[in-house]
N, C-alpha and C positions, 0 to 999 in steps of 0.2 A: 556594420565594421566593431563598433565598440561591443559590441555582445559578443559577437564572433572571437573576438580577442581573448575576453574573458573566459568563454566557454572554454574556449584551448586550453588555458593555463587549469581551468577545473579538472578537464579531461586529464591534463599530464600529471596533476596532484593525485588523479584517482588510479593511474597506471602503477604506483609504487604501491597500493594496497591490497595487490593479488585479486583485482576484478577480471573476470572471464573477458574475453575481445567482444563476444557477441551482446554481452551487457552494455560494454562502453560502446560499441556501436549504436545500441538503442540509445545511452542516454545523449550521444552526441546528435542524435534525430530530432531530440526534445528539446524547445527554446524554454528553457525555465522560468525567464523572465516574462512569459506569457501566464504564468500560473501564480503570480505574486501578485500582490495589490501594486497599484502603477507607483505609489511612491517608493517602492521597494526593490523598483526593477533593476537598480543601479549596485544592487546587494545580490542581486540573484543568483550569481556565478560563484561566492564565498561558500565553502564547504561548511555549510551552518543550518539549522532550523533558522525558518523565519516566520512572524507572526502572520496570521491569515484573518484574523478577527474571532470573536466568539472563545476567546481561550484555548484556540486551536492554532496548530503550525502546520507548517508545510516541511517533512524531514528534510534533515540536511542529505546531499547527493551520495556522499559514502553509505547513508545507511538505506539509502533506496538502492543504491548497488548491490550492498551486501545480500539484501533481504531479498533481491531478485536472482541473486546467483543460488542462492540456499533452496529457493523455491524449483529451480531447474526447469524452467517454463520452454514450451516448445509449440512450435507451430499446431495451431488448432486446439491449444486448450480451453477449456471452458474454466475461469478464474473467477473465485467469490473476494472481492475486497471490501473488508469491513472499515468504514472510514475515508470517504472519498476525499476530505478536505477541499484543495483546490485543484485536483484532479490531476497533478503532476505525476504523482505515481503509477497511476491509471494508464497515461498517456506512455510511460517507458514501456511496463507492462505488454499494452496493445502493439508495442513495435514488436516483442520478442513473441504473441502468439499469432502475428499474421492475418488478414482479413479470414479467413478461415475459422479462427478463434474468437472468444468473446469473453467480456469482461463486464460482469454485474458491480457496482460498487455502491455500497449504500452510506448514506449520511444521514444522521438525525437532526441534522440543524438546516432547517430552511432556505435561508440566505446563503449558506454555503452549497446547498444543492444546485441553486442556481448559478453560482459562481463557477463551480466545477462545470456544469453542463454548457454553458456559454464558453469557457476556457476550452473543453474540449471540441465541441463543435467549430469552433474557431480555427484551432490545430487540423482540423479535418479527421476527427476520429471517429467514424461509423461503427467500429466496433467496441464501442464503451456504452453500457445503459448504467445513467446513474439514478438511483432510487433514493427517494425520500420514506425514510422509515427506522426502526429499532433495530441497530446492527447487531446488536447482542443477540437477537432473534434468526440472526442469518438470513436468507433467502431463498426457503423451499421450493417457491414456485417453479426456479427454475435450475433445482437440484437435480443429481446430483455435480460435483465441481470435481476439477482435475486438481486444482488447488484452491486453496483458502489463505488470505493472508491479512492479519488483524493488526491495524496502524493504531491501535491503543492499547491499552494494558488492561487485562482482566483479573478479577481477585481469584479465577482459576479457568482451567481451561473449559468453556460449555460442551457439554454432551451433543445439544444442537448442532454444533460445528462438526462433530466427528459422524452425525448421522448422514449430513449433508455431503461427506466427504467421499467419493469414488474408492474403491479396492485401490491399490497401489497409488494413493494420493497423498498429497503432502498438505499439512497445515502449519502454518508459522505465526506465533502468537506472543507477546509479551506478556509474564503473568507476574503480579505483585503493585503493591503503592504501599511506601514510596521507590522501593527498590526492587527493581524489576530482573526477571531473568526470561531470556529470548529463548523459546522451546521449539525446535523442529519435530513434529509429529508425523508420523508415518503410520498409514492402515494397509497392511498386508492383505493378502488374495482371500485370507480367512475370515478378516474382520478384526484381526487382533491390532492393537496400538501400541507403537513404540515410540516414546518420549525421548530427545535426545537434547540435553542446555546447550545452548550457543555464545552465552556470555552473557553480561550484564548490558542494559540498555537503558533510556528515558524516552516514554511515550505519556500521552497526557491519558487519561483514565477511559475506559469503555464504559459508560452509562447506558444503561438500559434493563430490562426486566433480567437477563444473564448476567448481568455485568455490575458495577456499582451505581446504588441507587442514588436519584437527586436529592432525596432527603439526608442522606449521609454527608452533604455537603459539597457533590459532585453536580 
């Protein structure tokens, strides 16, 4: 009951931020306290990022909601997420794409791969696959994707993501360090790319072959 009351307050706060009803309904169905470290469960329904270890965070609920709205997720979509984290964002998206859709979420930090898998399995999501690997390379074996969402900041938009995106698909990615711009990128039927800046954000860096390098201090 304690968590339900906190969740209701969080949802009421999100209602004043222009979030669509379908995204609010999806967030309502996901218990955020099941996707944070046990010692932070009491803070799970504050609208703020929370640490999940290994210098990574679970995004603030308003950011998850805004990005889901921008992605315009629909039933049956195939989605690639770069940065599984704790699995929370994937869980919300899983509610939006339904049982006929599927999410592939890539995480480079093995303990977080295990954390996300465990959280998603306990929550009953069978339409999410958590993969251990370099997210900056995407996941070509399940491409192409209707949507690609990146929850870490890249130095530029990796061409490999655009190659794995379907025509009429959407890529959402933060670009830059330390100051970042969130870009909504569309691929039209002819393969042309259209980029739209959506505002300043703050994410951890995307580390990997097509992101920032570990020897750069990340």
